[in-house]
N, C-alpha and C positions, 0 to 999 in steps of 0.2 A: 565915424560919426558918433558922438556921445548922445545916449538917449537917457532922459530922466525917467526913473522908475516911479510910476503912479501907484498909489494904494486905493483900493484893494487890487492886488495884482494876482496874476494866475501862476501858480507854482507847479512844476513837475519834479518829483523826486524819485529817483531809482535807488531803491535798497530798502528791504523791510526795516532794518535797524534804524536807518536815518528817519524814516516815517515816524517811528516810535519817539524819537528823540526830538523832533522839530518843536512841539509845543513846550518842552522843557527848555530848549536852548533859546527860543525866541518867543517868551510868552506874551509880549506886547503885540504880536501879530495874530490876526484872526486866520487860523487854519481850518476853515470849514470845508465841508466836503464840495462846496460849489467854487472854491478858489484853489484848490490842491488836487493835483492828479498824483496818485500813488501807484507807481509801477514797481515791479519786481520781476523775477525771472519769467513768470507766466506772460506778462505783457511784452517782453522783449525776445521771446524765444523764437518768433519769426525772423529775426535778424533785421539789422538796420540798413541804411539810415532811416530815421523816423521823421517824417515832415512835421508831425504833431508837435514836436519840440519847439518849432518856431512859433507856434501859436501861443506858447506861454510866455510870460515876462521873465521868469527865472527858472532856470534848469539846474537842479542840484544832483550831481552824480556822486554816489557813495558805494559803488560796487566793489567787491573783492574780484580782481581779475586773475584768474588761475590759467586761462587759455585764450587763444586768439578768438575774437568774436568780431563781427561786422561793426563798423562805426556807427555810433548813435547818430551824429551829425558829421557833416563835412565843412570844409572852409567854404567851398562853392555854395552851400546851402545858405550861408550867412550873407551872401550877396542878393538873396531873394527878398521879397517882401516879408516882413516878420515883425513879431511883437518882442521876440527875445532880445533882451538887453543885458542879462547878466548870466553867466555861468559859474557856478560854484562847484570846482571839481575837488571834492574831498579826496577822492581816491588818487588824484594827481599822478597819473601814469604817464606823464610827458615824454620821459625817456624810454618808456616801454615800447618796443617795436608793435605791440599789440593794443596801443592806446585807442579806446574807443571814442575819443574826443580829439582828433588830430587837427585842432584849429590854432595851436600854439605850441612852442617847443620849449619853453623856459618854465621852471618852477618859480613860484612866488616866495618871498622872504617876509619876515616880520617888518623889515624896513620898507619893503616894496611889496605889499600884499595883493596888489592887482596888476593885471597885464591887460593892455588894451589890444585888441586883435583888429588888425586893419581890414576894412571891407571896402567894396566898391561904392 
């Protein structure tokens, strides 16, 4: 089911460097402290999955994956009640066996920049 992204939306960004770049890359959006959650290693050290991701409208993953970690979200979680409608996986570890976002298995391209994930 497609969901329309409403603004202001709630964003969750994982990666210190991505947090710094967001205002530069998307200057027209208001990234105030009330609508963006900024996570890094400290916030994810307990291991996932993280149900809090489902409360956000947009989840942006920009981690550098150097070892196996628990999944941030699972495909089954997407069948639950959620606000999450967009996943931006900058890290794009879809073919990595340690992928922390195992909800799809293909990479996007410039010609096809999105992948729709089927849910119940």
